[in-house]
KEFI-642209 format. One record per residue: residue in one letter; chain; y, z, x of N, C-alpha, C in turn; residue number from 1. Coordinates in Angstrom, 1 decimal. Layout:
BEGIN
res = A chain = A n_yy = Y n_zz = Z n_xx = X ca_yy = Y ca_zz = Z ca_xx = X c_yy = Y c_zz = Z c_xx = X n = NUM
...
//
This chain:
BEGIN
res = M chain = A n_yy = 93.2 n_zz = 92.2 n_xx = 85.8 ca_yy = 92.0 ca_zz = 93.0 ca_xx = 86.2 c_yy = 92.3 c_zz = 93.5 c_xx = 87.6 n = 1
res = L chain = A n_yy = 91.8 n_zz = 94.7 n_xx = 87.8 ca_yy = 92.0 ca_zz = 95.4 ca_xx = 89.1 c_yy = 90.7 c_zz = 95.8 c_xx = 89.7 n = 2
res = L chain = A n_yy = 90.4 n_zz = 95.3 n_xx = 90.9 ca_yy = 89.3 ca_zz = 95.7 ca_xx = 91.7 c_yy = 89.7 c_zz = 96.8 c_xx = 92.7 n = 3
res = V chain = A n_yy = 89.0 n_zz = 98.0 n_xx = 92.6 ca_yy = 89.3 ca_zz = 99.1 ca_xx = 93.5 c_yy = 88.0 c_zz = 99.5 c_xx = 94.2 n = 4
res = C chain = A n_yy = 87.9 n_zz = 99.4 n_xx = 95.5 ca_yy = 86.7 ca_zz = 99.8 ca_xx = 96.2 c_yy = 87.1 c_zz = 100.8 c_xx = 97.3 n = 5
res = R chain = A n_yy = 86.4 n_zz = 101.9 n_xx = 97.4 ca_yy = 86.7 ca_zz = 102.9 ca_xx = 98.4 c_yy = 85.6 c_zz = 102.9 c_xx = 99.4 n = 6
res = F chain = A n_yy = 85.9 n_zz = 103.1 n_xx = 100.7 ca_yy = 84.9 ca_zz = 103.1 ca_xx = 101.7 c_yy = 85.0 c_zz = 104.3 c_xx = 102.6 n = 7
res = A chain = A n_yy = 83.9 n_zz = 104.7 n_xx = 103.2 ca_yy = 83.9 ca_zz = 105.8 ca_xx = 104.2 c_yy = 83.6 c_zz = 105.0 c_xx = 105.5 n = 8
res = V chain = A n_yy = 84.5 n_zz = 105.0 n_xx = 106.5 ca_yy = 84.3 ca_zz = 104.2 ca_xx = 107.7 c_yy = 84.5 c_zz = 105.1 c_xx = 108.9 n = 9
res = P chain = A n_yy = 83.4 n_zz = 105.3 n_xx = 109.7 ca_yy = 83.5 ca_zz = 106.1 ca_xx = 111.0 c_yy = 84.6 c_zz = 105.5 c_xx = 111.9 n = 10
res = A chain = A n_yy = 85.3 n_zz = 106.3 n_xx = 112.6 ca_yy = 86.4 ca_zz = 105.9 ca_xx = 113.5 c_yy = 86.0 c_zz = 104.8 c_xx = 114.4 n = 11
res = A chain = A n_yy = 84.8 n_zz = 104.8 n_xx = 115.0 ca_yy = 84.3 ca_zz = 103.8 ca_xx = 115.9 c_yy = 84.2 c_zz = 102.4 c_xx = 115.3 n = 12
res = E chain = A n_yy = 84.0 n_zz = 102.4 n_xx = 114.0 ca_yy = 83.7 ca_zz = 101.2 ca_xx = 113.2 c_yy = 85.0 c_zz = 100.6 c_xx = 112.6 n = 13
res = A chain = A n_yy = 86.1 n_zz = 101.4 n_xx = 112.7 ca_yy = 87.4 ca_zz = 101.0 ca_xx = 112.0 c_yy = 87.9 c_zz = 99.6 c_xx = 112.4 n = 14
res = P chain = A n_yy = 87.9 n_zz = 99.2 n_xx = 113.7 ca_yy = 88.4 ca_zz = 97.9 ca_xx = 114.0 c_yy = 87.6 c_zz = 96.8 c_xx = 113.4 n = 15
res = A chain = A n_yy = 86.3 n_zz = 96.9 n_xx = 113.5 ca_yy = 85.4 ca_zz = 95.8 ca_xx = 112.9 c_yy = 85.6 c_zz = 95.8 c_xx = 111.4 n = 16
res = F chain = A n_yy = 85.7 n_zz = 97.0 n_xx = 110.8 ca_yy = 85.9 ca_zz = 97.1 ca_xx = 109.3 c_yy = 87.2 c_zz = 96.4 c_xx = 108.9 n = 17
res = A chain = A n_yy = 88.2 n_zz = 96.7 n_xx = 109.6 ca_yy = 89.6 ca_zz = 96.1 ca_xx = 109.3 c_yy = 89.5 c_zz = 94.6 c_xx = 109.4 n = 18
res = A chain = A n_yy = 88.8 n_zz = 94.1 n_xx = 110.4 ca_yy = 88.7 ca_zz = 92.6 ca_xx = 110.5 c_yy = 87.9 c_zz = 92.1 c_xx = 109.3 n = 19
res = R chain = A n_yy = 86.9 n_zz = 92.7 n_xx = 108.9 ca_yy = 86.1 ca_zz = 92.3 ca_xx = 107.7 c_yy = 86.9 c_zz = 92.3 c_xx = 106.4 n = 20
res = V chain = A n_yy = 87.7 n_zz = 93.4 n_xx = 106.3 ca_yy = 88.6 ca_zz = 93.5 ca_xx = 105.1 c_yy = 89.6 c_zz = 92.4 c_xx = 105.1 n = 21
res = R chain = A n_yy = 90.2 n_zz = 92.2 n_xx = 106.3 ca_yy = 91.2 ca_zz = 91.1 ca_xx = 106.3 c_yy = 90.6 c_zz = 89.7 c_xx = 105.9 n = 22
res = R chain = A n_yy = 89.4 n_zz = 89.4 n_xx = 106.4 ca_yy = 88.7 ca_zz = 88.2 ca_xx = 106.0 c_yy = 88.4 c_zz = 88.2 c_xx = 104.5 n = 23
res = A chain = A n_yy = 88.0 n_zz = 89.3 n_xx = 104.0 ca_yy = 87.7 ca_zz = 89.3 ca_xx = 102.5 c_yy = 89.0 c_zz = 89.1 c_xx = 101.7 n = 24
res = L chain = A n_yy = 90.1 n_zz = 89.7 n_xx = 102.2 ca_yy = 91.4 ca_zz = 89.5 ca_xx = 101.4 c_yy = 91.9 c_zz = 88.1 c_xx = 101.6 n = 25
res = E chain = A n_yy = 91.7 n_zz = 87.5 n_xx = 102.7 ca_yy = 92.1 ca_zz = 86.1 ca_xx = 102.9 c_yy = 91.3 c_zz = 85.2 c_xx = 101.9 n = 26
res = R chain = A n_yy = 90.0 n_zz = 85.4 n_xx = 101.8 ca_yy = 89.2 ca_zz = 84.6 ca_xx = 100.9 c_yy = 89.5 c_zz = 84.9 c_xx = 99.4 n = 27
res = L chain = A n_yy = 89.6 n_zz = 86.2 n_xx = 99.1 ca_yy = 89.8 ca_zz = 86.5 ca_xx = 97.7 c_yy = 91.2 c_zz = 86.0 c_xx = 97.2 n = 28
res = T chain = A n_yy = 92.2 n_zz = 86.2 n_xx = 98.0 ca_yy = 93.6 ca_zz = 85.9 ca_xx = 97.6 c_yy = 93.8 c_zz = 84.4 c_xx = 97.6 n = 29
res = A chain = A n_yy = 92.9 n_zz = 83.6 n_xx = 98.2 ca_yy = 93.0 ca_zz = 82.2 ca_xx = 98.1 c_yy = 92.4 c_zz = 81.6 c_xx = 96.8 n = 30
res = A chain = A n_yy = 91.7 n_zz = 82.5 n_xx = 96.1 ca_yy = 91.0 ca_zz = 82.0 ca_xx = 94.8 c_yy = 92.0 c_zz = 81.9 c_xx = 93.7 n = 31
res = P chain = A n_yy = 91.9 n_zz = 80.9 n_xx = 92.9 ca_yy = 92.7 ca_zz = 80.7 ca_xx = 91.7 c_yy = 92.6 c_zz = 82.0 c_xx = 90.8 n = 32
res = G chain = A n_yy = 93.7 n_zz = 82.4 n_xx = 90.3 ca_yy = 93.8 ca_zz = 83.6 ca_xx = 89.5 c_yy = 93.8 c_zz = 84.9 c_xx = 90.2 n = 33
res = C chain = A n_yy = 93.8 n_zz = 84.9 n_xx = 91.5 ca_yy = 94.0 ca_zz = 86.2 ca_xx = 92.3 c_yy = 95.5 c_zz = 86.4 c_xx = 92.5 n = 34
res = L chain = A n_yy = 95.9 n_zz = 87.5 n_xx = 92.1 ca_yy = 97.4 ca_zz = 87.8 ca_xx = 92.1 c_yy = 97.8 c_zz = 88.5 c_xx = 93.4 n = 35
res = G chain = A n_yy = 96.8 n_zz = 89.0 n_xx = 94.2 ca_yy = 97.2 ca_zz = 89.6 ca_xx = 95.5 c_yy = 96.2 c_zz = 90.8 c_xx = 95.7 n = 36
res = G chain = A n_yy = 96.3 n_zz = 91.3 n_xx = 96.9 ca_yy = 95.4 ca_zz = 92.4 ca_xx = 97.3 c_yy = 96.0 c_zz = 93.2 c_xx = 98.5 n = 37
res = E chain = A n_yy = 95.5 n_zz = 94.4 n_xx = 98.7 ca_yy = 95.8 ca_zz = 95.3 ca_xx = 99.8 c_yy = 94.6 c_zz = 96.0 c_xx = 100.2 n = 38
res = A chain = A n_yy = 94.7 n_zz = 96.5 n_xx = 101.5 ca_yy = 93.7 ca_zz = 97.4 ca_xx = 102.0 c_yy = 94.5 c_zz = 98.5 c_xx = 102.7 n = 39
res = G chain = A n_yy = 94.0 n_zz = 99.7 n_xx = 102.7 ca_yy = 94.7 ca_zz = 100.8 ca_xx = 103.3 c_yy = 93.8 c_zz = 101.9 c_xx = 103.7 n = 40
res = R chain = A n_yy = 94.3 n_zz = 102.8 n_xx = 104.5 ca_yy = 93.6 ca_zz = 103.9 ca_xx = 105.0 c_yy = 94.3 c_zz = 105.2 c_xx = 104.6 n = 41
res = A chain = A n_yy = 93.5 n_zz = 106.2 n_xx = 104.2 ca_yy = 94.1 ca_zz = 107.5 ca_xx = 103.7 c_yy = 94.8 c_zz = 108.1 c_xx = 104.9 n = 42
res = V chain = A n_yy = 96.0 n_zz = 108.6 n_xx = 104.6 ca_yy = 96.8 ca_zz = 109.2 ca_xx = 105.6 c_yy = 96.2 c_zz = 110.6 c_xx = 106.1 n = 43
res = D chain = A n_yy = 95.7 n_zz = 111.3 n_xx = 105.1 ca_yy = 95.1 ca_zz = 112.6 ca_xx = 105.5 c_yy = 93.6 c_zz = 112.6 c_xx = 105.8 n = 44
res = D chain = A n_yy = 93.0 n_zz = 111.4 n_xx = 105.7 ca_yy = 91.6 ca_zz = 111.3 ca_xx = 106.1 c_yy = 91.4 c_zz = 109.8 c_xx = 106.6 n = 45
res = P chain = A n_yy = 91.6 n_zz = 109.5 n_xx = 107.9 ca_yy = 91.6 ca_zz = 108.1 ca_xx = 108.4 c_yy = 90.2 c_zz = 107.5 c_xx = 108.3 n = 46
res = G chain = A n_yy = 89.2 n_zz = 108.2 n_xx = 107.9 ca_yy = 87.9 ca_zz = 107.6 ca_xx = 107.7 c_yy = 87.6 c_zz = 107.1 c_xx = 106.3 n = 47
res = R chain = A n_yy = 88.7 n_zz = 107.2 n_xx = 105.5 ca_yy = 88.6 ca_zz = 106.7 ca_xx = 104.1 c_yy = 89.5 c_zz = 105.5 c_xx = 103.9 n = 48
res = W chain = A n_yy = 89.0 n_zz = 104.5 n_xx = 103.4 ca_yy = 89.7 ca_zz = 103.2 ca_xx = 103.2 c_yy = 89.6 c_zz = 102.8 c_xx = 101.7 n = 49
res = V chain = A n_yy = 90.6 n_zz = 102.0 n_xx = 101.3 ca_yy = 90.6 ca_zz = 101.5 ca_xx = 99.9 c_yy = 91.0 c_zz = 100.0 c_xx = 100.0 n = 50
res = L chain = A n_yy = 90.3 n_zz = 99.3 n_xx = 99.2 ca_yy = 90.6 ca_zz = 97.8 ca_xx = 99.0 c_yy = 91.0 c_zz = 97.6 c_xx = 97.5 n = 51
res = T chain = A n_yy = 92.1 n_zz = 97.1 n_xx = 97.2 ca_yy = 92.5 ca_zz = 96.8 ca_xx = 95.9 c_yy = 92.9 c_zz = 95.3 c_xx = 95.8 n = 52
res = V chain = A n_yy = 92.4 n_zz = 94.7 n_xx = 94.7 ca_yy = 92.7 ca_zz = 93.2 ca_xx = 94.5 c_yy = 93.0 c_zz = 93.1 c_xx = 93.0 n = 53
res = R chain = A n_yy = 94.1 n_zz = 92.3 n_xx = 92.7 ca_yy = 94.5 ca_zz = 92.1 ca_xx = 91.4 c_yy = 94.1 c_zz = 90.7 c_xx = 91.0 n = 54
res = F chain = A n_yy = 93.6 n_zz = 90.5 n_xx = 89.8 ca_yy = 93.2 ca_zz = 89.2 ca_xx = 89.2 c_yy = 93.9 c_zz = 89.0 c_xx = 87.9 n = 55
res = A chain = A n_yy = 94.2 n_zz = 87.8 n_xx = 87.5 ca_yy = 94.8 ca_zz = 87.5 ca_xx = 86.2 c_yy = 93.9 c_zz = 87.8 c_xx = 85.0 n = 56
res = S chain = A n_yy = 92.6 n_zz = 87.8 n_xx = 85.3 ca_yy = 91.7 ca_zz = 88.0 ca_xx = 84.2 c_yy = 90.3 c_zz = 88.3 c_xx = 84.7 n = 57
res = V chain = A n_yy = 89.4 n_zz = 88.8 n_xx = 83.9 ca_yy = 88.0 ca_zz = 89.0 ca_xx = 84.3 c_yy = 87.4 c_zz = 87.7 c_xx = 84.7 n = 58
res = V chain = A n_yy = 87.7 n_zz = 86.6 n_xx = 84.0 ca_yy = 87.1 ca_zz = 85.3 ca_xx = 84.3 c_yy = 87.6 c_zz = 84.9 c_xx = 85.7 n = 59
res = A chain = A n_yy = 88.8 n_zz = 85.1 n_xx = 86.1 ca_yy = 89.3 ca_zz = 84.8 ca_xx = 87.4 c_yy = 88.6 c_zz = 85.6 c_xx = 88.5 n = 60
res = Y chain = A n_yy = 88.3 n_zz = 86.9 n_xx = 88.2 ca_yy = 87.6 ca_zz = 87.8 ca_xx = 89.1 c_yy = 86.2 c_zz = 87.2 c_xx = 89.3 n = 61
res = R chain = A n_yy = 85.5 n_zz = 86.9 n_xx = 88.3 ca_yy = 84.1 ca_zz = 86.4 ca_xx = 88.4 c_yy = 84.1 c_zz = 85.0 c_xx = 89.1 n = 62
res = R chain = A n_yy = 85.0 n_zz = 84.2 n_xx = 88.8 ca_yy = 85.1 ca_zz = 82.9 ca_xx = 89.5 c_yy = 85.4 c_zz = 83.0 c_xx = 91.0 n = 63
res = A chain = A n_yy = 86.2 n_zz = 84.0 n_xx = 91.3 ca_yy = 86.6 ca_zz = 84.2 ca_xx = 92.7 c_yy = 85.4 c_zz = 84.6 c_xx = 93.5 n = 64
res = L chain = A n_yy = 84.4 n_zz = 85.3 n_xx = 92.9 ca_yy = 83.3 ca_zz = 85.8 ca_xx = 93.7 c_yy = 82.1 c_zz = 84.7 c_xx = 93.6 n = 65
res = S chain = A n_yy = 82.3 n_zz = 83.6 n_xx = 93.0 ca_yy = 81.3 ca_zz = 82.6 ca_xx = 92.9 c_yy = 81.0 c_zz = 81.7 c_xx = 94.1 n = 66
res = P chain = A n_yy = 82.0 n_zz = 81.2 n_xx = 94.8 ca_yy = 81.8 ca_zz = 80.3 ca_xx = 95.9 c_yy = 80.9 c_zz = 80.9 c_xx = 97.0 n = 67
res = F chain = A n_yy = 80.1 n_zz = 80.1 n_xx = 97.7 ca_yy = 79.2 ca_zz = 80.7 ca_xx = 98.7 c_yy = 80.0 c_zz = 81.4 c_xx = 99.8 n = 68
res = P chain = A n_yy = 81.1 n_zz = 80.9 n_xx = 100.3 ca_yy = 81.8 ca_zz = 81.7 ca_xx = 101.4 c_yy = 82.2 c_zz = 83.1 c_xx = 101.0 n = 69
res = L chain = A n_yy = 82.5 n_zz = 83.3 n_xx = 99.7 ca_yy = 82.8 ca_zz = 84.6 ca_xx = 99.2 c_yy = 81.6 c_zz = 85.4 c_xx = 99.1 n = 70
res = R chain = A n_yy = 80.5 n_zz = 84.9 n_xx = 98.6 ca_yy = 79.3 ca_zz = 85.6 ca_xx = 98.5 c_yy = 78.7 c_zz = 86.0 c_xx = 99.8 n = 71
res = E chain = A n_yy = 79.0 n_zz = 85.1 n_xx = 100.8 ca_yy = 78.5 ca_zz = 85.4 ca_xx = 102.2 c_yy = 79.3 c_zz = 86.5 c_xx = 102.9 n = 72
res = H chain = A n_yy = 80.6 n_zz = 86.5 n_xx = 102.7 ca_yy = 81.4 ca_zz = 87.5 ca_xx = 103.5 c_yy = 82.0 c_zz = 88.6 c_xx = 102.6 n = 73
res = V chain = A n_yy = 82.3 n_zz = 88.4 n_xx = 101.4 ca_yy = 83.0 ca_zz = 89.4 ca_xx = 100.6 c_yy = 81.9 c_zz = 90.3 c_xx = 99.9 n = 74
res = V chain = A n_yy = 80.9 n_zz = 89.8 n_xx = 99.3 ca_yy = 80.0 ca_zz = 90.6 ca_xx = 98.5 c_yy = 79.3 c_zz = 91.6 c_xx = 99.4 n = 75
res = P chain = A n_yy = 78.9 n_zz = 91.2 n_xx = 100.7 ca_yy = 78.3 ca_zz = 92.3 ca_xx = 101.5 c_yy = 79.2 c_zz = 93.5 c_xx = 101.8 n = 76
res = L chain = A n_yy = 80.5 n_zz = 93.1 n_xx = 102.0 ca_yy = 81.5 ca_zz = 94.2 ca_xx = 102.2 c_yy = 81.6 c_zz = 95.1 c_xx = 100.9 n = 77
res = L chain = A n_yy = 81.7 n_zz = 94.4 n_xx = 99.8 ca_yy = 81.9 ca_zz = 95.2 ca_xx = 98.5 c_yy = 80.6 c_zz = 96.1 c_xx = 98.2 n = 78
res = S chain = A n_yy = 79.5 n_zz = 95.6 n_xx = 98.7 ca_yy = 78.3 ca_zz = 96.4 ca_xx = 98.5 c_yy = 78.2 c_zz = 97.7 c_xx = 99.3 n = 79
res = E chain = A n_yy = 79.1 n_zz = 97.8 n_xx = 100.3 ca_yy = 79.2 ca_zz = 99.0 ca_xx = 101.1 c_yy = 80.2 c_zz = 100.0 c_xx = 100.5 n = 80
res = A chain = A n_yy = 80.8 n_zz = 99.7 n_xx = 99.5 ca_yy = 81.8 ca_zz = 100.6 ca_xx = 98.9 c_yy = 81.1 c_zz = 101.8 c_xx = 98.3 n = 81
res = L chain = A n_yy = 81.8 n_zz = 102.9 n_xx = 98.3 ca_yy = 81.3 ca_zz = 104.2 ca_xx = 97.7 c_yy = 81.0 c_zz = 103.9 c_xx = 96.2 n = 82
res = A chain = A n_yy = 79.8 n_zz = 104.3 n_xx = 95.8 ca_yy = 79.3 ca_zz = 103.9 ca_xx = 94.5 c_yy = 79.4 c_zz = 105.0 c_xx = 93.4 n = 83
res = D chain = A n_yy = 80.2 n_zz = 106.1 n_xx = 93.7 ca_yy = 80.2 ca_zz = 107.2 ca_xx = 92.8 c_yy = 81.3 c_zz = 107.0 c_xx = 91.7 n = 84
res = E chain = A n_yy = 82.0 n_zz = 105.9 n_xx = 91.7 ca_yy = 83.0 ca_zz = 105.7 ca_xx = 90.7 c_yy = 83.0 c_zz = 104.2 c_xx = 90.3 n = 85
res = P chain = A n_yy = 83.5 n_zz = 103.8 n_xx = 89.1 ca_yy = 83.7 ca_zz = 102.4 ca_xx = 88.8 c_yy = 84.6 c_zz = 101.7 c_xx = 89.8 n = 86
res = A chain = A n_yy = 84.4 n_zz = 100.4 n_xx = 89.9 ca_yy = 85.2 ca_zz = 99.6 ca_xx = 90.9 c_yy = 86.2 c_zz = 98.6 c_xx = 90.2 n = 87
res = T chain = A n_yy = 85.9 n_zz = 98.3 n_xx = 88.9 ca_yy = 86.7 ca_zz = 97.3 ca_xx = 88.2 c_yy = 87.4 c_zz = 98.0 c_xx = 87.1 n = 88
res = Y chain = A n_yy = 88.7 n_zz = 97.7 n_xx = 86.9 ca_yy = 89.5 ca_zz = 98.3 ca_xx = 85.9 c_yy = 90.4 c_zz = 97.2 c_xx = 85.2 n = 89
res = E chain = A n_yy = 90.7 n_zz = 97.4 n_xx = 83.9 ca_yy = 91.6 ca_zz = 96.6 ca_xx = 83.3 c_yy = 93.0 c_zz = 97.2 c_xx = 83.3 n = 90
res = V chain = A n_yy = 94.0 n_zz = 96.4 n_xx = 83.5 ca_yy = 95.4 ca_zz = 96.9 ca_xx = 83.6 c_yy = 95.9 c_zz = 97.1 c_xx = 82.2 n = 91
res = L chain = A n_yy = 96.3 n_zz = 98.4 n_xx = 81.9 ca_yy = 96.8 ca_zz = 98.7 ca_xx = 80.6 c_yy = 98.3 c_zz = 98.9 c_xx = 80.6 n = 92
res = V chain = A n_yy = 98.9 n_zz = 99.3 n_xx = 81.7 ca_yy = 100.3 ca_zz = 99.5 ca_xx = 81.9 c_yy = 100.7 c_zz = 98.9 c_xx = 83.2 n = 93
res = E chain = A n_yy = 101.8 n_zz = 98.1 n_xx = 83.2 ca_yy = 102.3 ca_zz = 97.6 ca_xx = 84.5 c_yy = 103.8 c_zz = 97.8 c_xx = 84.4 n = 94
res = A chain = A n_yy = 104.4 n_zz = 97.9 n_xx = 85.6 ca_yy = 105.8 ca_zz = 98.2 ca_xx = 85.7 c_yy = 106.4 c_zz = 97.5 c_xx = 86.9 n = 95
res = A chain = A n_yy = 107.7 n_zz = 97.1 n_xx = 86.7 ca_yy = 108.5 ca_zz = 96.5 ca_xx = 87.8 c_yy = 109.9 c_zz = 96.7 c_xx = 87.4 n = 96
res = G chain = A n_yy = 110.7 n_zz = 97.0 n_xx = 88.4 ca_yy = 112.2 ca_zz = 97.1 ca_xx = 88.2 c_yy = 112.6 c_zz = 98.2 c_xx = 87.2 n = 97
res = G chain = A n_yy = 111.8 n_zz = 99.2 n_xx = 87.1 ca_yy = 112.1 ca_zz = 100.4 ca_xx = 86.3 c_yy = 111.7 c_zz = 100.2 c_xx = 84.8 n = 98
res = A chain = A n_yy = 111.0 n_zz = 99.1 n_xx = 84.5 ca_yy = 110.5 ca_zz = 98.9 ca_xx = 83.1 c_yy = 109.0 c_zz = 98.8 c_xx = 83.1 n = 99
res = A chain = A n_yy = 108.4 n_zz = 99.5 n_xx = 82.2 ca_yy = 106.9 ca_zz = 99.5 ca_xx = 82.0 c_yy = 106.6 c_zz = 98.7 c_xx = 80.7 n = 100
res = T chain = A n_yy = 105.5 n_zz = 98.0 n_xx = 80.9 ca_yy = 105.0 ca_zz = 97.2 ca_xx = 79.7 c_yy = 103.5 c_zz = 97.6 c_xx = 79.5 n = 101
res = E chain = A n_yy = 103.1 n_zz = 97.8 n_xx = 78.3 ca_yy = 101.7 ca_zz = 98.1 ca_xx = 77.9 c_yy = 101.0 c_zz = 96.8 c_xx = 77.6 n = 102
res = R chain = A n_yy = 99.8 n_zz = 96.8 n_xx = 77.9 ca_yy = 98.9 ca_zz = 95.6 ca_xx = 77.6 c_yy = 97.8 c_zz = 96.1 c_xx = 76.6 n = 103
res = S chain = A n_yy = 97.3 n_zz = 95.2 n_xx = 75.8 ca_yy = 96.2 ca_zz = 95.5 ca_xx = 74.9 c_yy = 94.9 c_zz = 95.5 c_xx = 75.7 n = 104
res = S chain = A n_yy = 94.0 n_zz = 96.4 n_xx = 75.3 ca_yy = 92.7 ca_zz = 96.4 ca_xx = 76.0 c_yy = 91.9 c_zz = 95.1 c_xx = 75.7 n = 105
res = L chain = A n_yy = 91.2 n_zz = 94.7 n_xx = 76.6 ca_yy = 90.2 ca_zz = 93.5 ca_xx = 76.4 c_yy = 88.9 c_zz = 94.0 c_xx = 75.9 n = 106
res = R chain = A n_yy = 88.7 n_zz = 95.3 n_xx = 76.0 ca_yy = 87.4 ca_zz = 95.8 ca_xx = 75.6 c_yy = 87.3 c_zz = 95.9 c_xx = 74.1 n = 107
res = A chain = A n_yy = 86.1 n_zz = 95.6 n_xx = 73.6 ca_yy = 85.8 ca_zz = 95.8 ca_xx = 72.2 c_yy = 85.6 c_zz = 97.3 c_xx = 71.9 n = 108
res = E chain = A n_yy = 86.5 n_zz = 97.8 n_xx = 71.1 ca_yy = 86.4 ca_zz = 99.3 ca_xx = 70.8 c_yy = 85.5 c_zz = 99.5 c_xx = 69.6 n = 109
res = P chain = A n_yy = 84.7 n_zz = 100.6 n_xx = 69.6 ca_yy = 83.8 ca_zz = 100.8 ca_xx = 68.5 c_yy = 84.6 c_zz = 101.2 c_xx = 67.2 n = 110
//
């Protein structure tokens, strides 16, 4: 499962935002089932940031957000994400070393 959150961050708030994102990534990536995460800033628009975090499953994602320290520090940050697009995605194709593998969807299809 992939969590993707985009943020609009004024330049004056960038240092504080970067510290909050770092704290969120430290907490999230310490959770069982978290495969890693990154935060970055758009090259052509430094006021736009993205946070991506990979989880082994939807269950791992939900469990990662359950402990109080995560709800206290991470959930408020995630609530500031731009809300005009979905934030959670299932991984259907992954690739490494020049080879791609398709995964079956976890969604119940009609």
